[in-house]
C-alpha positions in Angstrom: 19.6 10.8 -4.2 18.2 7.8 -5.2 17.9 6.5 -8.7 14.3 4.6 -10.0 15.9 1.2 -9.7 17.0 1.9 -5.9 13.5 3.1 -5.0 12.0 0.3 -6.7 14.0 -2.2 -4.8 13.0 -0.4 -1.6 9.2 -0.8 -2.5 10.3 -4.5 -3.3 11.9 -4.9 0.2 8.9 -3.2 1.9 6.8 -5.4 0.2 8.8 -8.5 1.6 8.7 -6.9 5.1 4.6 -6.4 4.8 4.6 -10.2 3.8 6.6 -11.2 6.6 4.0 -9.1 9.1 1.0 -10.7 7.7 0.2 -7.0 6.1 -0.3 -5.1 9.3 -1.2 -1.8 8.8 2.1 -0.2 10.1 3.9 -2.3 7.2 0.9 -1.4 4.6 1.7 2.5 5.7 5.1 2.1 5.0 4.9 0.3 1.8 2.6 3.1 0.4 4.9 5.8 1.6 7.7 4.1 -0.7 5.7 3.5 -3.4 4.4 7.3 -3.4 7.9 8.2 -3.8 8.5 6.1 -6.6 5.4 7.3 -8.3 6.4 10.9 -7.8 10.0 10.1 -9.3 8.7 8.4 -12.3 5.6 11.3 -12.7 8.8 13.4 -12.9 10.2 11.6 -15.8 6.6 11.5 -16.9 6.4 7.9 -17.0 3.3 5.8 -16.9 2.4 5.4 -13.3 -1.2 4.3 -13.6 -0.4 1.1 -12.0 1.6 2.5 -8.8 -1.4 4.9 -8.6 -3.6 1.8 -7.9 -1.4 0.7 -5.5 -1.0 3.5 -3.3 -5.1 4.0 -3.6 -5.4 0.3 -2.5 -2.9 0.8 0.3 -4.4 4.0 1.3 -7.7 2.7 1.7 -6.4 -0.4 4.1 -4.7 2.1 6.5 -7.9 4.5 6.4 -10.2 1.8 7.7 -7.3 1.0 10.3 -7.3 4.4 11.5 -11.3 4.9 11.5 -11.3 1.3 13.4 -8.9 2.4 16.0 -10.8 5.9 16.4 -13.9 3.5 17.3 -11.8 1.6 19.8 -12.8 2.6 23.3 -16.3 4.1 22.3 -19.6 2.0 23.5 -23.0 1.5 22.3 -24.9 -0.2 20.1 -24.1 1.4 16.9 -20.6 1.7 17.5 -20.4 -2.1 17.9 -22.1 -2.3 14.4 -19.9 0.2 13.0 -16.7 -1.5 14.8 -17.9 -4.9 12.8 -18.5 -3.4 9.6 -15.3 -1.6 9.5 -13.3 -5.2 10.7 -14.9 -6.6 7.7 -14.2 -3.8 5.5 -10.3 -3.3 6.5 -10.2 -7.4 6.2 -11.4 -6.7 2.4 -8.9 -3.8 2.0 -6.1 -5.5 3.5 -6.7 -8.1 0.9 -7.2 -6.2 -2.3 -4.1 -4.2 -1.2 -1.9 -7.1 -1.3 -3.6 -8.4 -4.6 -2.8 -4.9 -6.1 0.5 -4.9 -4.9 1.2 -8.6 -6.0 -0.2 -7.8 -9.9 2.0 -4.6 -10.1 5.2 -6.9 -8.5 6.9 -7.6 -11.8 6.5 -4.2 -13.0 8.5 -2.8 -9.8 10.8 -6.0 -10.3 11.9 -4.8 -13.8 12.0 -1.0 -12.7 14.4 -2.4 -9.8 16.5 -4.1 -12.7 17.4 -0.9 -14.4 14.6 -1.2 -17.2 12.7 2.1 -17.2 9.9 2.0 -19.7 7.7 3.4 -17.4 
């Protein structure tokens, strides 16, 4: 069983991995999974998780755009081309937003990783 500091350190490690991989979709998905686990553990302890909810939502949006863009992959047509371009822009924006939101919550996660649990 993991402790809150261990879970927070896992989030930080996944965040470093995501950074090294240019915040690609796979690393964002993996980061989202560990953020979700940390959030659920903190909710069980009745701690404030608003910051983690924002991170999880931003990561989820980026991953959703990635899946949608992948689904358009081999389809053809004028509309598809338009949607693909539009989703590509949305995906870039969502990845940047996910990165920014994660970096904003990073100090809070570092505090949790150090063992300070004030929620």
